[in-house]
A tleap script that builds the chain and sets N, CA, C and O, in Angstrom:
source leaprc.protein.ff14SB
mol = sequence {
  NMET THR ARG GLU ARG HIE GLY GLU ARG GLY
  LEU TRP ARG LEU LEU ARG GLY ALA LEU PRO
  ALA GLU GLU TYR SER GLU TRP LEU GLY THR
  LEU ARG PRO GLU VAL LEU GLU VAL TYR ARG
  GLN GLN ARG ALA TYR TRP ALA GLU ARG TYR
  SER PRO LEU ILE GLY ARG ILE HIE ALA TRP
  PHE TYR ASP LEU PHE LEU LYS SER ASN ARG
  ILE ARG SER GLY THR ALA ASN TYR TYR GLU
  VAL VAL GLN MET ILE LEU THR VAL GLY CGLU
}
set mol.1.N position { -12.862 -2.590 -15.276 }
set mol.1.CA position { -11.704 -2.071 -14.573 }
set mol.1.C position { -12.140 -1.707 -13.160 }
set mol.1.O position { -13.156 -1.038 -12.970 }
set mol.2.N position { -11.388 -2.136 -12.194 }
set mol.2.CA position { -11.763 -1.877 -10.811 }
set mol.2.C position { -11.373 -0.478 -10.378 }
set mol.2.O position { -10.528 0.167 -11.001 }
set mol.3.N position { -11.980 -0.027 -9.332 }
set mol.3.CA position { -11.660 1.292 -8.775 }
set mol.3.C position { -10.194 1.357 -8.386 }
set mol.3.O position { -9.538 2.369 -8.630 }
set mol.4.N position { -9.675 0.310 -7.792 }
set mol.4.CA position { -8.281 0.294 -7.365 }
set mol.4.C position { -7.331 0.411 -8.547 }
set mol.4.O position { -6.384 1.197 -8.505 }
set mol.5.N position { -7.570 -0.357 -9.594 }
set mol.5.CA position { -6.697 -0.283 -10.770 }
set mol.5.C position { -6.752 1.096 -11.397 }
set mol.5.O position { -5.724 1.639 -11.799 }
set mol.6.N position { -7.943 1.664 -11.481 }
set mol.6.CA position { -8.086 2.983 -12.090 }
set mol.6.C position { -7.320 4.024 -11.292 }
set mol.6.O position { -6.699 4.908 -11.881 }
set mol.7.N position { -7.346 3.945 -9.977 }
set mol.7.CA position { -6.689 4.935 -9.136 }
set mol.7.C position { -5.184 4.818 -9.077 }
set mol.7.O position { -4.517 5.732 -8.593 }
set mol.8.N position { -4.631 3.716 -9.558 }
set mol.8.CA position { -3.192 3.517 -9.445 }
set mol.8.C position { -2.449 3.748 -10.753 }
set mol.8.O position { -1.284 3.368 -10.869 }
set mol.9.N position { -3.077 4.344 -11.713 }
set mol.9.CA position { -2.380 4.592 -12.976 }
set mol.9.C position { -1.314 5.634 -12.789 }
set mol.9.O position { -1.269 6.324 -11.771 }
set mol.10.N position { -0.462 5.744 -13.772 }
set mol.10.CA position { 0.571 6.758 -13.721 }
set mol.10.C position { 1.904 6.180 -13.310 }
set mol.10.O position { 2.132 4.973 -13.384 }
set mol.11.N position { 2.765 7.051 -12.883 }
set mol.11.CA position { 4.137 6.673 -12.560 }
set mol.11.C position { 4.211 5.601 -11.488 }
set mol.11.O position { 4.990 4.657 -11.612 }
set mol.12.N position { 3.413 5.732 -10.438 }
set mol.12.CA position { 3.481 4.767 -9.332 }
set mol.12.C position { 3.170 3.363 -9.822 }
set mol.12.O position { 3.863 2.407 -9.473 }
set mol.13.N position { 2.125 3.243 -10.632 }
set mol.13.CA position { 1.734 1.922 -11.126 }
set mol.13.C position { 2.791 1.366 -12.079 }
set mol.13.O position { 3.117 0.180 -12.039 }
set mol.14.N position { 3.323 2.245 -12.940 }
set mol.14.CA position { 4.365 1.785 -13.854 }
set mol.14.C position { 5.588 1.304 -13.096 }
set mol.14.O position { 6.173 0.276 -13.438 }
set mol.15.N position { 5.977 2.047 -12.062 }
set mol.15.CA position { 7.131 1.629 -11.273 }
set mol.15.C position { 6.865 0.320 -10.542 }
set mol.15.O position { 7.734 -0.547 -10.459 }
set mol.16.N position { 5.662 0.192 -10.019 }
set mol.16.CA position { 5.330 -1.054 -9.305 }
set mol.16.C position { 5.442 -2.247 -10.242 }
set mol.16.O position { 5.893 -3.321 -9.846 }
set mol.17.N position { 5.023 -2.047 -11.496 }
set mol.17.CA position { 5.100 -3.132 -12.470 }
set mol.17.C position { 6.492 -3.341 -13.039 }
set mol.17.O position { 6.840 -4.449 -13.447 }
set mol.18.N position { 7.298 -2.272 -13.068 }
set mol.18.CA position { 8.611 -2.355 -13.694 }
set mol.18.C position { 9.700 -2.814 -12.739 }
set mol.18.O position { 10.682 -3.423 -13.164 }
set mol.19.N position { 9.538 -2.532 -11.463 }
set mol.19.CA position { 10.574 -2.883 -10.490 }
set mol.19.C position { 10.207 -4.165 -9.751 }
set mol.19.O position { 9.033 -4.416 -9.478 }
set mol.20.N position { 11.205 -4.967 -9.431 }
set mol.20.CA position { 10.943 -6.104 -8.551 }
set mol.20.C position { 10.392 -5.589 -7.214 }
set mol.20.O position { 10.692 -4.462 -6.820 }
set mol.21.N position { 9.612 -6.383 -6.533 }
set mol.21.CA position { 8.941 -5.959 -5.297 }
set mol.21.C position { 9.912 -5.370 -4.275 }
set mol.21.O position { 9.614 -4.356 -3.644 }
set mol.22.N position { 11.064 -6.003 -4.116 }
set mol.22.CA position { 12.030 -5.516 -3.130 }
set mol.22.C position { 12.568 -4.128 -3.511 }
set mol.22.O position { 12.706 -3.255 -2.654 }
set mol.23.N position { 12.869 -3.933 -4.799 }
set mol.23.CA position { 13.368 -2.628 -5.250 }
set mol.23.C position { 12.290 -1.557 -5.123 }
set mol.23.O position { 12.575 -0.417 -4.756 }
set mol.24.N position { 11.049 -1.932 -5.429 }
set mol.24.CA position { 9.948 -0.975 -5.293 }
set mol.24.C position { 9.804 -0.544 -3.837 }
set mol.24.O position { 9.622 0.640 -3.555 }
set mol.25.N position { 9.882 -1.488 -2.920 }
set mol.25.CA position { 9.794 -1.165 -1.490 }
set mol.25.C position { 10.952 -0.265 -1.060 }
set mol.25.O position { 10.759 0.676 -0.291 }
set mol.26.N position { 12.158 -0.560 -1.561 }
set mol.26.CA position { 13.307 0.285 -1.245 }
set mol.26.C position { 13.098 1.700 -1.774 }
set mol.26.O position { 13.387 2.678 -1.084 }
set mol.27.N position { 12.590 1.803 -3.008 }
set mol.27.CA position { 12.345 3.113 -3.605 }
set mol.27.C position { 11.324 3.903 -2.785 }
set mol.27.O position { 11.509 5.095 -2.537 }
set mol.28.N position { 10.245 3.234 -2.365 }
set mol.28.CA position { 9.246 3.907 -1.534 }
set mol.28.C position { 9.876 4.442 -0.255 }
set mol.28.O position { 9.507 5.514 0.226 }
set mol.29.N position { 10.823 3.697 0.289 }
set mol.29.CA position { 11.495 4.114 1.507 }
set mol.29.C position { 12.353 5.363 1.341 }
set mol.29.O position { 12.713 6.006 2.328 }
set mol.30.N position { 12.682 5.707 0.103 }
set mol.30.CA position { 13.491 6.911 -0.138 }
set mol.30.C position { 12.642 8.177 -0.240 }
set mol.30.O position { 13.172 9.287 -0.223 }
set mol.31.N position { 11.341 8.010 -0.344 }
set mol.31.CA position { 10.468 9.177 -0.494 }
set mol.31.C position { 10.221 9.847 0.852 }
set mol.31.O position { 10.053 9.185 1.877 }
set mol.32.N position { 10.204 11.165 0.823 }
set mol.32.CA position { 9.936 11.914 2.049 }
set mol.32.C position { 8.502 11.671 2.504 }
set mol.32.O position { 7.612 11.491 1.673 }
set mol.33.N position { 8.270 11.665 3.807 }
set mol.33.CA position { 6.917 11.451 4.332 }
set mol.33.C position { 5.912 12.472 3.782 }
set mol.33.O position { 4.739 12.148 3.596 }
set mol.34.N position { 6.369 13.699 3.524 }
set mol.34.CA position { 5.473 14.727 2.996 }
set mol.34.C position { 4.965 14.353 1.602 }
set mol.34.O position { 3.805 14.608 1.276 }
set mol.35.N position { 5.819 13.756 0.789 }
set mol.35.CA position { 5.434 13.338 -0.560 }
set mol.35.C position { 4.387 12.234 -0.471 }
set mol.35.O position { 3.384 12.263 -1.185 }
set mol.36.N position { 4.620 11.273 0.395 }
set mol.36.CA position { 3.661 10.176 0.559 }
set mol.36.C position { 2.319 10.689 1.086 }
set mol.36.O position { 1.264 10.199 0.685 }
set mol.37.N position { 2.360 11.663 1.974 }
set mol.37.CA position { 1.124 12.219 2.518 }
set mol.37.C position { 0.328 12.951 1.446 }
set mol.37.O position { -0.893 12.807 1.374 }
set mol.38.N position { 1.001 13.728 0.621 }
set mol.38.CA position { 0.309 14.413 -0.483 }
set mol.38.C position { -0.304 13.383 -1.420 }
set mol.38.O position { -1.436 13.543 -1.878 }
set mol.39.N position { 0.453 12.320 -1.703 }
set mol.39.CA position { -0.066 11.243 -2.561 }
set mol.39.C position { -1.320 10.623 -1.950 }
set mol.39.O position { -2.311 10.418 -2.651 }
set mol.40.N position { -1.289 10.326 -0.668 }
set mol.40.CA position { -2.464 9.747 0.010 }
set mol.40.C position { -3.659 10.698 -0.027 }
set mol.40.O position { -4.791 10.271 -0.250 }
set mol.41.N position { -3.400 11.988 0.192 }
set mol.41.CA position { -4.479 12.972 0.153 }
set mol.41.C position { -5.098 13.051 -1.234 }
set mol.41.O position { -6.320 13.111 -1.369 }
set mol.42.N position { -4.268 13.050 -2.253 }
set mol.42.CA position { -4.787 13.095 -3.623 }
set mol.42.C position { -5.610 11.856 -3.949 }
set mol.42.O position { -6.667 11.953 -4.574 }
set mol.43.N position { -5.132 10.708 -3.532 }
set mol.43.CA position { -5.902 9.470 -3.774 }
set mol.43.C position { -7.241 9.512 -3.070 }
set mol.43.O position { -8.257 9.120 -3.643 }
set mol.44.N position { -7.254 9.989 -1.821 }
set mol.44.CA position { -8.509 10.076 -1.069 }
set mol.44.C position { -9.466 11.061 -1.739 }
set mol.44.O position { -10.662 10.792 -1.853 }
set mol.45.N position { -8.936 12.199 -2.179 }
set mol.45.CA position { -9.751 13.214 -2.848 }
set mol.45.C position { -10.438 12.635 -4.076 }
set mol.45.O position { -11.647 12.793 -4.247 }
set mol.46.N position { -9.670 11.967 -4.930 }
set mol.46.CA position { -10.246 11.434 -6.163 }
set mol.46.C position { -11.075 10.180 -5.926 }
set mol.46.O position { -12.003 9.906 -6.687 }
set mol.47.N position { -10.763 9.417 -4.892 }
set mol.47.CA position { -11.573 8.232 -4.581 }
set mol.47.C position { -12.992 8.629 -4.202 }
set mol.47.O position { -13.945 7.914 -4.513 }
set mol.48.N position { -13.134 9.774 -3.528 }
set mol.48.CA position { -14.469 10.256 -3.154 }
set mol.48.C position { -15.279 10.687 -4.370 }
set mol.48.O position { -16.509 10.652 -4.338 }
set mol.49.N position { -14.606 11.091 -5.434 }
set mol.49.CA position { -15.280 11.631 -6.599 }
set mol.49.C position { -15.393 10.640 -7.754 }
set mol.49.O position { -15.998 10.945 -8.782 }
set mol.50.N position { -14.822 9.478 -7.587 }
set mol.50.CA position { -14.799 8.488 -8.658 }
set mol.50.C position { -16.178 7.890 -8.883 }
set mol.50.O position { -16.866 7.507 -7.937 }
set mol.51.N position { -16.570 7.817 -10.143 }
set mol.51.CA position { -17.833 7.187 -10.525 }
set mol.51.C position { -17.514 5.901 -11.279 }
set mol.51.O position { -16.898 5.955 -12.343 }
set mol.52.N position { -17.917 4.755 -10.755 }
set mol.52.CA position { -17.639 3.496 -11.463 }
set mol.52.C position { -18.213 3.486 -12.886 }
set mol.52.O position { -17.579 2.954 -13.798 }
set mol.53.N position { -19.384 4.058 -13.084 }
set mol.53.CA position { -19.981 4.087 -14.421 }
set mol.53.C position { -19.112 4.907 -15.379 }
set mol.53.O position { -18.786 4.445 -16.473 }
set mol.54.N position { -18.744 6.104 -14.974 }
set mol.54.CA position { -17.887 6.944 -15.815 }
set mol.54.C position { -16.537 6.265 -16.033 }
set mol.54.O position { -15.976 6.331 -17.127 }
set mol.55.N position { -16.021 5.621 -15.004 }
set mol.55.CA position { -14.751 4.901 -15.133 }
set mol.55.C position { -14.819 3.798 -16.176 }
set mol.55.O position { -13.888 3.635 -16.965 }
set mol.56.N position { -15.905 3.040 -16.193 }
set mol.56.CA position { -16.068 1.970 -17.186 }
set mol.56.C position { -16.190 2.544 -18.593 }
set mol.56.O position { -15.610 2.010 -19.538 }
set mol.57.N position { -16.944 3.635 -18.731 }
set mol.57.CA position { -17.098 4.269 -20.041 }
set mol.57.C position { -15.750 4.804 -20.524 }
set mol.57.O position { -15.382 4.609 -21.682 }
set mol.58.N position { -15.018 5.476 -19.638 }
set mol.58.CA position { -13.699 5.996 -19.985 }
set mol.58.C position { -12.766 4.863 -20.404 }
set mol.58.O position { -12.070 4.971 -21.414 }
set mol.59.N position { -12.748 3.792 -19.643 }
set mol.59.CA position { -11.868 2.661 -19.946 }
set mol.59.C position { -12.210 2.062 -21.307 }
set mol.59.O position { -11.317 1.699 -22.073 }
set mol.60.N position { -13.501 1.961 -21.606 }
set mol.60.CA position { -13.935 1.393 -22.879 }
set mol.60.C position { -13.473 2.272 -24.044 }
set mol.60.O position { -12.924 1.767 -25.023 }
set mol.61.N position { -13.696 3.588 -23.938 }
set mol.61.CA position { -13.264 4.502 -24.994 }
set mol.61.C position { -11.747 4.513 -25.145 }
set mol.61.O position { -11.230 4.514 -26.262 }
set mol.62.N position { -11.042 4.521 -24.028 }
set mol.62.CA position { -9.586 4.561 -24.097 }
set mol.62.C position { -9.044 3.277 -24.721 }
set mol.62.O position { -8.092 3.322 -25.501 }
set mol.63.N position { -9.630 2.153 -24.389 }
set mol.63.CA position { -9.232 0.888 -24.985 }
set mol.63.C position { -9.435 0.936 -26.496 }
set mol.63.O position { -8.564 0.504 -27.251 }
set mol.64.N position { -10.586 1.460 -26.947 }
set mol.64.CA position { -10.840 1.600 -28.381 }
set mol.64.C position { -9.823 2.531 -29.043 }
set mol.64.O position { -9.329 2.251 -30.135 }
set mol.65.N position { -9.519 3.638 -28.368 }
set mol.65.CA position { -8.540 4.590 -28.902 }
set mol.65.C position { -7.190 3.908 -29.097 }
set mol.65.O position { -6.575 4.038 -30.156 }
set mol.66.N position { -6.728 3.186 -28.084 }
set mol.66.CA position { -5.428 2.518 -28.185 }
set mol.66.C position { -5.433 1.484 -29.305 }
set mol.66.O position { -4.485 1.413 -30.088 }
set mol.67.N position { -6.486 0.689 -29.384 }
set mol.67.CA position { -6.555 -0.344 -30.421 }
set mol.67.C position { -6.606 0.272 -31.809 }
set mol.67.O position { -6.061 -0.294 -32.756 }
set mol.68.N position { -7.252 1.422 -31.943 }
set mol.68.CA position { -7.302 2.089 -33.250 }
set mol.68.C position { -5.956 2.708 -33.613 }
set mol.68.O position { -5.732 3.064 -34.770 }
set mol.69.N position { -5.071 2.838 -32.648 }
set mol.69.CA position { -3.721 3.360 -32.881 }
set mol.69.C position { -2.673 2.251 -32.816 }
set mol.69.O position { -1.533 2.473 -32.406 }
set mol.70.N position { -3.077 1.079 -33.221 }
set mol.70.CA position { -2.205 -0.090 -33.361 }
set mol.70.C position { -1.592 -0.606 -32.067 }
set mol.70.O position { -0.516 -1.204 -32.087 }
set mol.71.N position { -2.262 -0.382 -30.947 }
set mol.71.CA position { -1.877 -1.029 -29.691 }
set mol.71.C position { -2.861 -2.187 -29.534 }
set mol.71.O position { -3.936 -2.028 -28.956 }
set mol.72.N position { -2.483 -3.344 -30.050 }
set mol.72.CA position { -3.408 -4.479 -30.141 }
set mol.72.C position { -4.038 -4.876 -28.820 }
set mol.72.O position { -5.206 -5.261 -28.774 }
set mol.73.N position { -3.267 -4.782 -27.747 }
set mol.73.CA position { -3.796 -5.211 -26.454 }
set mol.73.C position { -4.593 -4.114 -25.753 }
set mol.73.O position { -5.121 -4.338 -24.664 }
set mol.74.N position { -4.686 -2.940 -26.358 }
set mol.74.CA position { -5.450 -1.852 -25.749 }
set mol.74.C position { -4.892 -1.457 -24.405 }
set mol.74.O position { -3.684 -1.279 -24.253 }
set mol.75.N position { -5.764 -1.321 -23.438 }
set mol.75.CA position { -5.333 -0.887 -22.110 }
set mol.75.C position { -4.664 -1.998 -21.309 }
set mol.75.O position { -4.175 -1.754 -20.206 }
set mol.76.N position { -4.637 -3.200 -21.844 }
set mol.76.CA position { -4.055 -4.318 -21.103 }
set mol.76.C position { -2.549 -4.168 -20.914 }
set mol.76.O position { -1.981 -4.772 -20.005 }
set mol.77.N position { -1.895 -3.374 -21.757 }
set mol.77.CA position { -0.445 -3.276 -21.657 }
set mol.77.C position { 0.021 -1.837 -21.870 }
set mol.77.O position { 0.227 -1.414 -23.007 }
set mol.78.N position { 0.186 -1.094 -20.796 }
set mol.78.CA position { 0.605 0.292 -20.886 }
set mol.78.C position { 2.057 0.438 -21.335 }
set mol.78.O position { 2.448 1.499 -21.822 }
set mol.79.N position { 2.843 -0.593 -21.181 }
set mol.79.CA position { 4.224 -0.504 -21.630 }
set mol.79.C position { 4.295 -0.327 -23.145 }
set mol.79.O position { 5.200 0.340 -23.647 }
set mol.80.N position { 3.356 -0.912 -23.870 }
set mol.80.CA position { 3.302 -0.700 -25.316 }
set mol.80.C position { 3.035 0.771 -25.620 }
set mol.80.O position { 3.614 1.328 -26.553 }
set mol.81.N position { 2.174 1.391 -24.850 }
set mol.81.CA position { 1.859 2.801 -25.056 }
set mol.81.C position { 3.100 3.651 -24.799 }
set mol.81.O position { 3.413 4.544 -25.586 }
set mol.82.N position { 3.798 3.383 -23.717 }
set mol.82.CA position { 5.018 4.126 -23.407 }
set mol.82.C position { 6.028 3.955 -24.537 }
set mol.82.O position { 6.649 4.929 -24.962 }
set mol.83.N position { 6.197 2.739 -25.022 }
set mol.83.CA position { 7.128 2.492 -26.121 }
set mol.83.C position { 6.709 3.260 -27.358 }
set mol.83.O position { 7.559 3.824 -28.047 }
set mol.84.N position { 5.408 3.295 -27.658 }
set mol.84.CA position { 4.913 4.027 -28.821 }
set mol.84.C position { 5.248 5.510 -28.693 }
set mol.84.O position { 5.705 6.126 -29.656 }
set mol.85.N position { 5.025 6.083 -27.517 }
set mol.85.CA position { 5.304 7.502 -27.293 }
set mol.85.C position { 6.783 7.799 -27.459 }
set mol.85.O position { 7.156 8.819 -28.038 }
set mol.86.N position { 7.626 6.910 -26.952 }
set mol.86.CA position { 9.074 7.125 -27.030 }
set mol.86.C position { 9.598 7.039 -28.457 }
set mol.86.O position { 10.629 7.634 -28.770 }
set mol.87.N position { 8.906 6.309 -29.326 }
set mol.87.CA position { 9.392 6.128 -30.698 }
set mol.87.C position { 8.652 6.986 -31.706 }
set mol.87.O position { 8.880 6.825 -32.904 }
set mol.88.N position { 7.784 7.883 -31.288 }
set mol.88.CA position { 7.005 8.705 -32.216 }
set mol.88.C position { 7.918 9.492 -33.154 }
set mol.88.O position { 7.641 9.563 -34.351 }
set mol.89.N position { 8.982 10.074 -32.653 }
set mol.89.CA position { 9.867 10.899 -33.465 }
set mol.89.C position { 10.807 10.135 -34.359 }
set mol.89.O position { 11.489 10.741 -35.186 }
set mol.90.N position { 10.867 8.829 -34.226 }
set mol.90.CA position { 11.824 8.043 -35.006 }
set mol.90.C position { 11.302 7.732 -36.386 }
set mol.90.O position { 11.986 7.077 -37.172 }
savepdb mol mol.pdb
quit
């Protein structure tokens, strides 16, 4: 897993994958500059502290965890994880 992929997890990455490029760009345009600045600062803060070795170990364990919980593709498909979480109570 690359440093860039690891740093883009969460809502932003899910939205980027879920929305067509044009809609994602429009959505970004609705965010206040202060929100984007805080986001950039947080990314810079964690980018300085990121360890590729720890990141690979974390990714490996998380992939195993997902596969052991019947997410066959592991970390390859976060949408399956979201779907699993949404249906836990059903």
